Every structure is written in structure tokens, then in C-alpha cells.
NUKE-548787 format. One record per residue: residue in three letters; x, y, z of N, C-alpha, C in turn. Coordinates in steps of 0.2 Angstrom, whole numbers, plus 5000, padded with zeros to 4 digits. Atoms other than C-alpha are relative to their C-alpha. Layout:
BEGIN
ALAXYZXYZXYZ ...
//
This chain:
BEGIN
MET500649984997508250925028499949975006 ALA500350034994507550905045499549955000 ARG500550055000506550755048499450025004 ILE500649984996504750785054499649945001 ALA500450064998503750655064499350034999 ARG500849995000501850645062499849995007 ASN500449994994500750685077499349965000 ILE500750024999499050615083499650065001 VAL500549934999497750755080499349985003 LYS500850024997496150645085500049935001 SER500050074998495850485094499249995000 VAL500750025000494150395090499949935003 LEU500150074997493650245100499549964995 SER500550035004492750115089499449985003 ARG500750024997490950085093499749944997 GLU500350075003490149915092499350014997 GLN500650005003488649905081499949944995 MET500250065003487749765071500050034992 ASP500049995007487949755052499949934997 GLY500250075003487449625039499549975003 GLU500550034996486549495047500349975006 GLY499750034994486949465065500750015001 ALA499250005000488749525062500250065005 ARG499849954995489549625076500750034997 VAL499549965002490749765070500250065004 TYR499749944995491849895079500250054994 ARG499949965005491750045067500250075003 SER499849944998492750205068500050054994 ILE500149975007493050275050499349984997 GLY500750025002491250285043499550015005 SER500449984995490550335059499850065001 HIS500249934999489750495065500750045003 ALA499549974998491350535074500650014995 LEU499549995005492450515058499749974994 ARG500350035006491450505043500449984994 ASN499550045004492850475031500650045001 LEU499449984999494650505030500449994993 ASP499850015008495050535011500849975000 PRO500550045005495450415003499649945004 PHE500350054997494750305016499350015002 LEU500849994999492850275018499749975006 MET500250044994492750145032500549965002 LEU499650054997493650045044499649965005 ASP500350044995492849895053500449955003 GLU499750064998493549775065499449955001 PHE500650045000492349635063500249945005 ASP500050064995492049495076499449975000 VAL500750035002490749375069500149935002 LYS500150074999490149205074499449984995 ALA500650035003488949095063499550005005 PRO500249995008487549115058500150074998 GLY499849945002488149295057500350014994 GLY499649995005488849365042499850064995 PHE500249955005488649475026499849974994 PRO500250045006487549385014500050054994 ASP500049975007487349444995499950075001 HIS500149934999487549624994500550034994 PRO499649975005488249744980500450055002 HIS499549944999489649874979500150034993 ARG499649965006490250004966500450065003 GLY499649934999491550144967500650005005 PHE499450014995492850074979500349945001 GLU499750064999493949944985499949985007 THR500150034993493749825000500649965001 VAL499450044997495249755010499849975006 THR500250044994494949615021500649965002 TYR499450034996496349555033499849965006 MET500350054995495949405044500650005005 LEU499650014995496649405061500049935004 GLU500250064997495849255068499449964997 GLY500650035003494649125061500150004993 GLU500050015007494149095044499350034996 PHE500649965004492949185031500049974993 LEU500150015006492149125015499850064996 HIS500249955005491849235000499849974994 GLU500350025006490849214984499750064997 ASP500449955004490349334970499649984994 PHE500450025005489149334956500349994993 LYS499750025006490449314943500449935000 GLY499850074999490949144950500750005004 HIS499450004997492449204960499949975008 LYS500150034993492649104977500750015004 GLY499449994996493849134991499949975007 HIS500050034993494349055008500650035004 LEU499449964997495349175020500049975007 GLY499850024994496149105035500550065004 PRO499649954996497249195049500650034996 GLY499449975003498549315041499850014992 ASP500150005007497749295024499750084998 LEU500249945003497349455013499549994994 GLN500349995007496049495000499950074999 TRP500049935002496149664991499550004993 MET500550005005494549674981499850074997 SER500249945003494249814968499250004997 ALA500650005003492349824966499950044993 ALA500049955006492549964954499250014997 LYS500749985003490949964942499549955003 GLY500650044997490049824951500249935002 ILE499950084997490249664962499449995004 VAL500550034995488849564971500349955003 HIS499750054997489549464984499749985007 ALA500250024993489349365001500749995004 GLU499550024996490549355015499849975007 ILE500250034993490249235030500549955003 PRO499550054996491149125043500149944996 ALA500050075003491848965036499949955005 THR500250054995491648885053499650035005 ASN500449974994490648905069500450035005 GLY499649974995492148975078500050094998 ARG499949935000492649165080500350014993 ALA499849965006492949265063500150065001 HIS499949934997493949415068500550034995 GLY499549975005494849535056499850084998 LEU500149925002494949715048499649994993 GLN500149985006493949775034500050084998 LEU499849935001494549935026499650024993 TRP500349985007493550035012500550054997 VAL499649955003494650125000499750044994 ASN500449975005493950254989500450004993 LEU499649995006494350264970499950074997 ALA500149945004494550414959499549994995 ALA500550015005493250454947500249964993 LYS499750035006494350394933500049935001 ASP500050074999494350224941499449965002 LYS500650024997492650204948499649954995 MET500450045005491950114932500549964997 SER499550045004493450014928499849935002 GLU500150074998493449824929500149985007 PRO499950034993493249734946500749954999 ASN499450055000494849634951500149985007 TYR499950024994495449534965500849995001 GLN499350024998497149514974500049965006 GLU500150044994497249374986500749975001 PHE499450034998498749324996499949965007 PRO500050044995498849185008500650035005 LYS499649974996499749225024500849994998 GLU499350025002501349135017500350054995 LYS499849955006501349265002500050075003 VAL500049944997501149415014500750025001 VAL499349984999502849515014500150015008 HIS499949994993503649505032500750035001 VAL499449974998505049605040500050005007 SER499949994993505749605057500750055001 PRO499449955000506849765059500549985006 GLU499650034994507449695076499649955004 PRO500350054996507049565088499450035005 GLY500649974997505249595096499650044996 VAL500449965004504649695082499949964993 ASN500250045006503649595068499650044995 VAL500449965005502949685052499849964995 ASN500250025006501849625039499850064996 VAL500049955005501849735024499449984995 ILE500650025004500049725017500050044993 ALA499949955006500349875005500550055001 GLY499449954999501749995002500649965002 GLU499350034998503449965010500150025007 SER499849994994504249955027500749975001 HIS499250034998506149935032500249964994 GLY499750025007506549895013499649944997 ALA500550055003505149765011499550034997 HIS500549975004503949794997499449955000 SER500650045001502149724996499950004992 PRO500150005007501749664978499350024999 VAL500749985000499949724981500050074995 MET500049955004499449844967499450045002 THR500549964998498449994973499850064996 ARG500149955005497450094961500050085004 THR499949944996497350234975500649995004 PRO499350014996499150254982499949995007 THR500150024993499050164999500549965003 MET499550044996500150095013499649975005 PHE500350034994499549965025500549965003 ILE499550034996500749905038499749975006 ASP500350044994500349775052500649995004 VAL499349994996501549795067499849965006 LYS500050024992501749685083500650015003 MET499449984996502949735096500049975007 MET500050024993503549675113500150065004 LYS499949944995503649795128500650034999 GLY499349964999504949925128500350014993 LYS499649995007505349915109499750064997 THR500249945004505350065097500049984993 PHE500150025007504850065079499950074996 GLU500149945003504850195066499849984992 GLN500250015008503850195049500150064996 GLN500049955004504250295035499350024997 ILE500649995003502750385027500150064994 PRO500049945005502550495011499750065002 THR500149934997502450675015499350024998 ASP500649985002500850695005499549955001 TYR500450054999499950545012499650035006 ALA500449994994498450565025499949935003 GLY500050074998498250415036499850005008 PHE500250014994497850345053500449935003 ILE499850074997498450205066499449975003 TYR500550034996497150075072500349955005 THR499750044995497649995088499549945002 ILE500450064999497049805090500149975007 SER499950024994497849755106500650045003 GLY499449974996499049815120500050075000 SER499949934999499649995122500750024998 ALA499349985003501050105115499950085000 LYS500049945001501450285113500150024992 PHE500049985007501250355095500150074998 GLY499949935003501850495085500550045003 GLY499449964998503150635088499850035007 SER500349974994501950695102499949945006 LYS500050064995502050515111499249995003 HIS500750014998500150495111499949935003 ALA500150064997499750355123499349974998 SER500650035002498350235117500049935001 GLU500250074999497550075121499649974993 ALA500350045006496649945109499350044998 HIS500649985004495149985097499950084999 HIS500149935002495550165094500350024993 THR499749975006495850255077500450075002 LEU499649944998497250385079500150034993 VAL499949965006497250515065500650035000 LEU499449975001498850565059500050084998 SER500049935002499350755057500250004992 GLU499750005007499550815039500550065000 ASN499449954999501150915043500649994996 GLN499550025004502150845029500649965003 GLY499550044996502950735042500249944995 ASP499850065004503950585034500149945004 HIS499950064996503950465048499550005006 ILE500450014994502950395062500349955006 PRO499650044995503850335079499549975004 VAL500450054995503050205091500449985005 GLU499750034994503550155108499549965004 SER500450054997502749995115500050005007 LEU500150004993502049995132499849935003 SER500250064998501549815133500249954996 ASP499750065004502049635126499549994995 ASP500550015005500449625116499850054996 CYS500249955004500549775106500050004993 HIS500250015007499749765090499650054996 PHE500349955003499249895078500150004992 VAL499949995008499049945059500150074999 ILE500049945003499650095050499850014993 ILE500350005007498650145035500050074998 ALA500049935002498850295025500050004992 GLY500250005007498450345007500150074997 LYS500049945003498550484994499350035000 PRO500649975001497050594996499750014993 ILE500350005006495850594981499850074998 ARG500249925000495150774985499450004994 GLU500650005005493550734974499450005005 PRO500650014995491750744981499849935001 ILE500250074999491050594989499250005002 VAL500750014999489250544988499949935002 GLN500050084999488950374997499249995002 TYR500650034998487350284999500049935000 GLY500050074999487450115007500749984997 PRO499450045003488550004996500350034994 PHE499749965006488850134982500450065002 VAL499749944999490150274982500250034995 MET499849975007490250394968500250085001 ASN499849934999490550574965499450055000 THR500649965001488750644962499449965002 GLN500650044998486950604967499849974994 GLN500250035006486650574949500349934999 GLU499750075001487850434948499849955006 ILE500350054995487150354964499349974997 TYR500650025003485450354956500249954994 GLN499750055006486350274940500249935003 ALA499950064998487050144951499549965003 PHE500650044999485350084958499749984994 ALA500450025006484650084941500449954997 ASP499750055003486049984934499949935004 TYR500050064996485949864949499349974998 ASP500650035000484049844947499949974992 ARG500150025007484149824928500549964997 GLY499550055003485649714927500550034994 ARG499649985005486749824917500750045002 ASN499449964998488449924917500449975005 GLY499650034994489349794927499649955004 PHE500450044995487849714936499549954996 GLU500350055004487349594922499849945004 GLY500250064996486349454931500050015007 ALA499950004993486549524948499449995004 ARG500650014996484749524953499849935000 ASP500350075000484449344949500549965004 TRP499550044998486049284957499949995008 GLN499950014993486149194974500649965002 SER499350044998487749134982499849935003 SER500150074997487948954987500150005007 ILE499850004993488549005004499650045005 ARG500549954997487149125009499649965006 ASN500450044995486248975018500449955004 LYS499550054997487748885025499849995007 TRP500150004993487248925043499250005002 HIS500749994999485348925040499649934999 
//
């Protein structure tokens, strides 16, 4: 069979907005320009300095993926879990039926990274929460050729497989390239996805779409099996993220993402009354929330 390349069908520039408490994020997926891209609900490139951050807040119905690019972040939840992420570290958190947590910079320097929200199918939304945390040294790395360096956050690239378990089938590939290099990433034909450009410039997809930093490039759903890239600069850095669409109704209200309006009401009631996964949530305060106050 002839191989088919994916093309870029839409380009969305990430817009700066404030979130949490004094935290600056650049949002593409989850904005008016790109409400969601099944199975993905949100993509933020966060760029936070203390005292900004994301103090105590709840989630239900999806997974959050935090990938640090620069600086350090602290994390703490209402079940006693604590984490400390540094450059290149990964946290894949399944909030599922309920998590209340806080995320704030660990130092007064820059904390820069990506946070992705991955939707869960109805059958998984009320499952038990869990964490997968990988320090930089445990993140799978492959270099297909000199000048091309790949971190395999989820899925596989050039024979390297990530150990991350994804309830929603997902690939997350982080790529750095020197100028003039070419790279090709395999992608399952039934996945929907996008490329997010972090720095530098390159030509992406079969149509050689030229793009610079901070753009979300939506991939065609043409049953293509690969994504070609040609770097135009020495600081070319981007991520390829794709997953199997869930194709279920999405009802989102703030930190809760369910399938029906009634389930959203239920989530608020459960949070208020401390039940169905939110036991003790309303009385909990993180120890890190006042670190910078």
C-alpha cells in the first residue's frame, strides 16, 4: 500500500491569558479558536513565576499531562501525594473520579512547560485516580540521526517505546532538530492529533506547512500513517501529540469534564458534599499553597 503523509489543515496561534493565581499561560486547544480536538481538551504552554501558580482546585473526568521544559514545579493533592518536577520531568495524572490538588513553582525562577488535558471515555471517568511520574532520566530517548533528538513521552518513535500507560490511546513525542535535518514520525491511521511548536521554525506535513513557535498545527484526518518534518532553524523544538478519538458528548464546566449536564451537576454536588471520590476535599488545604505568600 502507498504511504500517506498527514497534512496541516489548521494553524492556531496560542494566545496569552491569565489562569490560576497570577499564572500566565498560552492556550490553543481549549480556546475559542479550537474548543477541543477529540480526545484532547486543552493545551497550555505555561510560563509562571512565583508567586503565580495554580492553588488548590478539583478535577474530574480526564487526565492531565505536565511536561517541564525549564524550571521546577511542586505538586500536592488531597490524598497525600506530593511531587517535584524539574526540567524534562513528566507527570501523567489521571484525575478520573476526583482529585483536588495544587501546582506552584518550586523556586522564584521561571517555571516553563506544557500541560495537556486528555479526555477519558465514559467507562473510565469514574475510575480510581492514579499517577505516573518519570524523572528526565527515565523518559525514553532516541536519536534517529545526529542533530535529531526525540523524547518519547507516550507511544513510540523509531523503535523506542514509552512505558507510560494511557487509558485513552495517546502518543506524545518531543522532538528537537538542528537546521536542515529531516524527521519522520509514524502515526496510527485512526488517530487525530496536532503539532505544537515551541521554538524555531520548520516545514510540517506532506504539504510542507511552514510554521514558527507557539502555533498548534492540526493534522488532517486522511488516514495518513506518517508526519514528515524539515527543520529550518537550529533551535527547532516541537511536540507531536495524537490520540484515538473517543467520539462521545463532551460537557465541560471548569475543572469537570463529563458526558452530560446531569453528570456535571453531580460532580459539583459530590465535591460540595465530599463523596464519590471527593471525601474530605472541601476541608483540605495544601501545604504549598502559601509558599510564596
